[in-house]
N, C-alpha and C positions, 0 to 999 in steps of 0.2 A: 065262257072261256073253255076251250077244249083241253084235253089232258096234256098234250105236248106243250101247249103254251103255259100251263100251270107250272110245269117243270122248268121251262125257260125263265119264267118270272122268278121262281125260287132260286135258280142258279145265279141270276143277276143280283138279287137281294142279298145273297149270302157271300158274295165275292169278298167283302172285307173280312168276314169271319174266316173264310178259307185261307186268306192271306195270313191271318194270325195263327192259324193252325200250322201252316207251313213254317212259320218262324219258330214255333215250339218244337216241331219235328227236328229242325236244324239244331236247336239247343240240346234236345235229348240225344240225337245222334252224335253230337260232339262229345257228350258224356260217355257214350258207348265206345267211340273211337279212342278216347283218352284211356279208358280201362284196357282196351285191347293193346294199345301201345305200351302202357305201363307194365303189362304182364307178358310182353313180347310174344304174342300169339303168332304161331307159325304153322305151316302145313304138318309138322311133326306132331302137333296136338290133335290132328284128326284121326290118328291111328288109335285103335282100341286094344284091349286085352281080353282074353277069354277066362273062363272058369270063375274064380272068386272075384276077379276084377281088382286084384291087388296092384298097387303102383301104376294106376291108369293116369298118366301124366296129363292127358287132355281133360279128364274129369276133374282132376285137382285144380288145374288152371282155370277151367270154366267156373268152378265154385268161387275162386278168388275174383275173377272178372265180374261175375254176377254180384258178389258182395260189394265190390267197389261201386258198381253202377247204382245200386240202391242204398249206398251209404250204411252198410251193415258190417258187423264184425266178421260174420261168416255166412255161408250159404251152402245148401246141398241141392243141386240141380240133378234130378234123377229120372231116367226113363222108367224106373220101376214103380213110380207113383202112377196108379191107374187113372187118377182124375184129380181135380182140385179138391174134391171132397175127401179123397184118400190122403192127400198131403195135409189138409186141415185136421183130419182125424189123427194122423200120426203126431202132429204138433200137440193136439189136446191130450192124447194119451201119454205123450212124452212128459208133459208138464204136470198134469193133475194126478193126485193120489187120493185114496179113500179118506173121506172126511173133509176134503177140500170143497170149496164152492166155486162154480163158474157163474158169472153174471153177464148176461147179454144186455148190452146197453142201447142197442138200436132196434128194439122190438123183436119180433119173432125171427128166428134164423131162416136161412134158405131151406127149402123143403128137404133136400138130401141130408141135412144135418140132424133132422128130427130123430131118426133112428140111431144115429151116432150118440146123441145126447141121451136118448131114452124117453123122449116125449111121445113117440109112437113106436109100436112094435116091442117085442120082448124076446128074450132067450138067445140073443146073438152077441152078447157081451158089450152092451152099451155102457157109457160112462155111469149112468144111473145104477146099472147092475153091479158095477165095481165100487159103489158107495160114494160117488161124486154127486153132490147136490147141485141143482140148477135153479136159477132164478132169472127173470128178465124184466127189464124196464120197458113198459109199453111206450109207444110213441105218442106224441100229442095228437089232437084231432086233425091237425094240419099235416101229420105224417113226419114230424121232425123230432129230433132228440128232446127229451124232457130234461132240460138243463137244470131246472130247479130240483127235480127228484135226484138227478145224478150227483148233485153236490153232497148228498148224505147217504148214498146208496151202498158204498163200499164198506164191507165189514172186515173184522180181523181174519175171518176164515175165507175171505174172497181171494182165492189163489190166482184166479185168472179172469180177466174181463175180455169178452168176445165183442169185437167191433166189426160189424159187417159193412164193408164199403159200398157195395152195390145195392140196388133196390130189391134184387131178388124177384120173385113172382109176387110183387106187391106194388100198389099205387102209392109210392112215396119217393121223396127225393133221395138220390144216392148221396153219400157223404163226400164233401170236399176235403182236401188235405188239411185245410184250416180247421174244419170240424174235428177231424181225427186228432190233430194237435191239441185242441181244446179239451177233448175227452181225456186224453192221456194226462194232461196237466191236472184236471180235476180228480182223476183217479189217484195219481201219485200223491196229491195233497192229503188224501185220506189214508192211504196205505202204500208206502213207498215200495213194499215187497210184492205188491200185486202185479202180475205179469199182464201187460197190455198186448193182446194178440189181435191181429187184423186179418180177416178173410179178405184178401186183396184181389180176388177173382174179378176180372173185367176192368180193373183199374190201372194196371201197369202202363206207364208212359202217357197216360192221359194228362197228367200234370208234369211239372218240371222237377218234382220231388216225389219220393215214395214214402209210405208211412214210417219206415225205419229211419228216414232222415229227419223225422219230427218227433222221435222218441219212442216209437213202437218197439217193444222188446222182441217181438217175433211176428212174422207174417208168412202166409202161404198162398199159393196159387197154382194154376194149371198151365202147362206148356202148349196145350192146344187152344188156349186163349191168347191173350196179347203177347206175352214174351216169347212165344214160339214163332212169331213172324209168319204164320200160315203154312210153314213147311216142316215143323217138327212133328214127328209121327206119333209121339205119346210122351207122357211124363208130367211132372210137376216140380215144385220147388218149395223149400222153406228157407227163410233168411232172417237174420237178426243177431241177438246175443249168441256168442259162440257156444256157451254151455247149453242153451236152449235148443239151438240147431242140432247139436249132437244128441240131445235127449230125444228129439223128434226122429233123427236118423236111426237111433237105437230101436225105435218102434217100427220103423220101416224094415230094418234088417233084424238085428238081435243085439242085446246088451253085450258089449265087448267087441262087436263088429262095427256098429254105428256107421259113420260116413266113410269108413276105410274099405268097404267092400261093395260089390255090385258092378258087373261088367256093363259097358255101355253099348254092346252089340253093334259096333261100328257106326254109331249114331253121332259121334262127336262133331263131325263136320256140319251136319244139319243143325245141331244144337248151337254151335257158334254162329252159323250163317243166319239161323232164325232169329237169334238175339240181335244180330246186326240189322236185320230187316224190320224188327219189331217197331221202332219209332215211326217209320214210314207207313207201315200197315195200320197202325193205330190211328195215325193222322187221316188216312183214307176212310177208315170206319167212322171217325168223328164227323167228317164231312158228310158221309152218308146219313148219319143220325140227324144232323141239322136239316138236310134236304128232306128226309122223311117227315120230320116234325113240321116243317114249313108247309109242305104240300097237304098233309092230312089236317092240319089246323085250318087251312084255307077251305078244306072240304067240310069243316064243321065238327070234326072229331076232337075230343080232348086228347092232348098229348103230354107226355112227361119224359124228359124236360121240354120246356117251351122252345120254339125254334131258335130264338136269339140268346138263350141262356148258355152259360159255359157248361161244357161237358164234364162230368165227374166219373164217368165210365163209358163203355162203348155200347150201352143198352139204350134203345129208344122204345118207349112204350106208347101204344095207341089204344085207347078205349073204344073198341069197335061196337060193343054193346050186345052182341049176339054170337052164339056158337057158329051159326052159318057163315057169318062174315069172317070169323077167325079162320075157319076151314078154307073159305074162298081165298083169303089173303095168302095163306100158307101154300095152297095149290099153285097160285100164280108165281110165288117165289121159287117153288120147286121146278116149275116148268121153265123158268128162266135161269136155272142153275147149270153149271157146266157138267155136272155129274148126276146121273139119275133123273134127268129132266122128264123122262117118260113115267116116272113113279107118281102115284096119287096119294098124298098124305091123308091118313085117316086117323081119327082119335083112337088112342089105345093106352094101356097101362105101361108104365115104365118103372123099373126098379128104383126105389128111393123116393118116389113121388106119390103123394096122396091122391091127387085127382088124375083123371084121364088127361092126356096131353095130345096136342096135334103139333107136329114138328115138320118144318121144311129145312132140309140140310143137304143140298146137293153139292157137297164139299169134297175136295180131294183127300182130306184127312177126315175120317169118319167121326162125326160129332164136333168137329172144329167150329168154335164160335169166334175165331179170329177171321175165318172166311164168312161170307154173308149167309146168315141163316135167320129163321123166324120161327117162333113157337109160342105156345101159351096153354095154360090149363083151362079146361072147359068148366069153368065155374064163374060165378058173378065176381066182378062186373064185366067179364069177357074182354080181357086185355090181351093183345098180341105184343110180344117182345121181339124186337129186331136187334141183331148183334152183328158186329164185325163187318168185313168187306175188304177185299184186296185192292179195290179201286172204286171210287164213288160213282164213276160212270156206269159200272155194272149195276150198282144199286138203283141208279136212275132208270135203267132199262126195266128192272124188275118192278119198280114202283109203278111205272106206266101200266104194266099188266095188272098189278094188284088193285089199282084204282078202278080199272074196268071190271075186275072180278067182283069186288065188293059192291059195285054199283048194280051188277046183275043180281047179286044175292039179296039186295034190298027190294027187288021187284016182287 
C-alpha cells in the first residue's frame, strides 16, 4: 500500500470519530458563546490601557468570561505570563509556604517544572530553596495512577496536590477528566484543606468540562496552547477559587497589586478572538492526532494514545525508536510548515529541559503548540510528540512527508 492510500484509508476509517469531534466542538463553542453573551462582550472591550493597566475593562471582562467557560469562581488571563510553566509557577508560589508539602500524584512532572520544584538545579529560588517539601507518587508499571497508594498518600502538611493532565515527555496515558475528578475526591477525603491544582496544559476544550468543573481548586495553562486558538501572541492563565487565583496573580505582579494591574498592550481583541476560535482549533488538532496514530500504527510503530481511543489532550506520541528517525520526522514537519520551511531542525539544549531536544515548529506564533508542531527529547525510548494543528488536512500533508523521511532514515 503506498503512502497516499494509507492516509486515504485512515481518513475513511476515522470519519465516525471526526463526526463525534465536530459535535463536541459545537458543544464547547456553545459554552463560549453563552459566556460572551452573558458578559455582553463588545468592540469597546478590545481597547487597552497603558502604564499600570488600571481599569482595563477588556481585561476584567475577559477574566469573567474565561471563568464562566471553565466553571471557576475567578480567572486571570494575562499576556505577562511568559509560558504555561510561568503560570504554573505563579500558582505554586502563590499557594505554598515554607514547611508545606507538595505532592505530585501523576508521577514525575513535566521537565520544565523540575527546576521550579528544586528537583534539578539550584540557586535560582526554587520551591525547595524556600522550604517547601516535595514528594511524588510513582505511576504503575502500566503508566497509570496508583489509586491504591493515593488512598493514603495525603498528609496533614500536604498543602497542595499537583495533578499533571498531559503525558508530558513520557510514555504514559494522559488523564481524563473522570480521572482528575476521582483524584480530587480521594484527596479531599483525606484532607479537605489540601489544594488540588491541575497543570491543564494541552487539555483545554478536549473534553466538554475543565478540571475546575469537577472540583479542582486551581488550574493553569498557556495561551499559545489550546485556549489561544492559534492567534494569541503570548500569555497564560490561572483559574479556580477566587482567593487562590488572586494569590497566583500576586506572584505574577506583587502583593497588593495582584490581578488589578498589568496592561494588555492592545492584545484584548486577539485574546477574545483566540478564545472564540479555541474549540474549533482543538477539534482540528484532535483529528490530526487520530490520523497520526492510525497511520503510524499501521506502519508498525507503537503510538500513544491508540488511533481509536478518546483524546485526553492534543498530544500524539509515536515511539520511533532511534534519534535518526526523530530528527527525520521533525525535518519533514518543518519542511511542510508555513513559516521557516527552509530551516533544518537539529538537536540542541533548551532552557528548562534536561535532555537535548529536536523541535519542528514552523508556526506563526513562536513556540505555539496549538499550531502543528513536533518535538522530542533525544533519549530512550526515542519518542516524538506531535501537538496542535489549525486544520487536520495540513497535518495529513506533513504526515505524508514524514512517513517518507523516516523510511529513508531506516535504510
